[in-house]
C-alpha positions in Angstrom: 100.8 93.8 122.6 103.1 90.7 122.1 102.6 88.7 119.0 103.2 85.0 119.4 103.3 82.1 116.8 101.9 78.6 117.0 104.6 76.0 117.3 102.8 73.8 114.7 101.0 75.9 112.1 103.1 79.1 112.6 100.0 81.3 112.6 100.6 84.6 114.4 98.3 85.6 117.3 98.2 87.2 120.7 96.8 84.3 122.7 98.8 81.7 124.6 97.1 78.8 122.7 96.5 78.5 119.0 92.9 78.8 118.0 93.5 76.4 115.1 95.8 73.7 116.6 95.1 74.3 120.3 98.9 74.1 121.0 101.0 76.5 123.0 102.4 79.6 121.2 106.0 81.0 121.3 107.3 84.5 121.5 110.5 83.2 119.8 109.7 83.5 116.0 111.1 85.3 113.0 110.1 86.1 109.4 106.7 87.5 108.5 104.4 86.2 105.8 100.8 87.3 104.9 98.7 84.8 103.0 95.6 86.2 101.3 94.6 83.4 98.9 96.2 80.1 100.0 94.6 78.2 97.1 96.4 80.3 94.5 99.7 80.9 96.3 102.6 78.7 95.5 104.3 79.7 98.8 101.2 78.7 100.8 101.1 75.4 99.0 104.7 74.7 99.6 104.4 75.6 103.3 101.1 73.6 103.5 99.1 76.7 104.6 95.4 76.3 104.0 93.9 79.3 105.8 94.5 83.0 105.0 96.3 85.0 107.7 99.6 86.1 109.1 102.3 83.5 109.7 105.9 83.3 111.0 108.5 81.6 108.8 110.4 80.2 111.7 109.3 79.3 115.2 111.4 78.0 118.1 
């Protein structure tokens, strides 16, 4: 199982296209962030994350 990250929203997934943005995903990512409650998370607000889930901090 290879985890990939969306090149726009940085959401982690296994698919070749992001389910949220419909853009291609990349295997070249680093950093791992889990957002449980984006409305009450200063980090999620700073990164403009609105949906709970797993995210990459950096995607190339």
